[in-house]
Structure formats: C-alpha cells, structure tokens
N, C-alpha and C positions, 0 to 999 in steps of 0.2 A: 267837589274837587274833580278836575279833569284828569282822571287816573291814567288814561291812555297817553295823554300828552306828557305827564310826569314820567311814565315808563319809557316813552320815546326819548326824552331828554336823558334819562338815566342810562339807557343803553348806549346812546350816542357818546356820552361822556366817558363811559367805561371803555368803549371800543377805542376812542381817541387816546385815552391814557395808556392802554395796553399797546397800541401801535407806536406811541411815542417812546415806549421802552425799547423798541427795536429788538435786538437779539437777546436782550435780558429777559429771561422767563419770569412771568409773574409768579405769585405763590403757587405751590402745588395744588391749591384749592381751585385754581383756574380750570383744571382738567378733572376735577372731582365729578362723579356722576350726578350728584344732586345740587352741588354748589357751583359747578363749572359753567363756562360760557355756553356750551352746547345746550345745556338744560335751560339756561336763561333765554336763549334765542327761541327755543321751543315754547316756553311760557309766554314770551312776548308775542309770538305769532298767535297763540291761542287766545290771548287777551284781545287781539285785534278782530276776532271773529264776531259776527253779528250774534246777538242774543247772549253774550257773555255777561253774567250778572255783575253789578257794581260791587257787591260785597266780595265776590271771589276775585275780581280785578284788584281790589284793595289789598287782599291777602297776597296775591301774586306779586304786586308791587313791593310790598314789605319784604317778601322772601328775596326778590331780585336785589333789592337795595342792601339787605343784610349780607347776601352772598358777595356782592361787589365790595362791600367794606371789608369782608374777610380776606380778600385777595391782597390787601396791604399795598395798594397802588396809589396811595395818596388821597383816596376818597374816604371821607369819614361819615359818621352818623349825622353830623352837623351839615355837611354838604348835601346829604340826601334830604334832610329836613328842609333845607333851603330850596331844593328843587320842588318839593311838595308844596311849600308856601307859595312859590311862583304860580302854581297851577290851581290855587284855591278858587 
C-alpha cells in the first residue's frame, strides 16, 4: 500500500470537511493533545521524512484515521477504508 498517499488524501479530506463547517467548531477532540489536528499534522510531517519505516507509517495512518473519525465530521471508518483501498 502507498501509505503516504493514503495519509495525504486522509488529511486533505479532513481539512476540507473542517473548513466546510465554517464557524461551527468540530468535536472538542479536534483540539485534543493527541487526537487533534495539530498532532496529526505533526505525524503527517514525520511520515513524509526519508527513512520512515513502512510499519510505523501504517501505524501512524491508522491513528490519524481513527482520530479523524472521532471528530464526528461525517467521515467514518468505511470512508477511511475506502481511501486505503484506493492506495493498495
């Protein structure tokens, strides 16, 4: 699987959903220290670095996707699985 491509699409979709909400704040989890957007951006940046292992990238992607689903912004486990299937 192209894990980085799946992560790129996941983040792009999450950002678009949050921006579409406008002034409506997403779930309080959006600002959570380990489930929030800031942490996911940091994880995404780290995944993009040279030498990042495939196994760790897969774990990071799973965490990112679970966190985004927890925000309750209309993205589900199924939508995350569909992203991953696209990048097999």
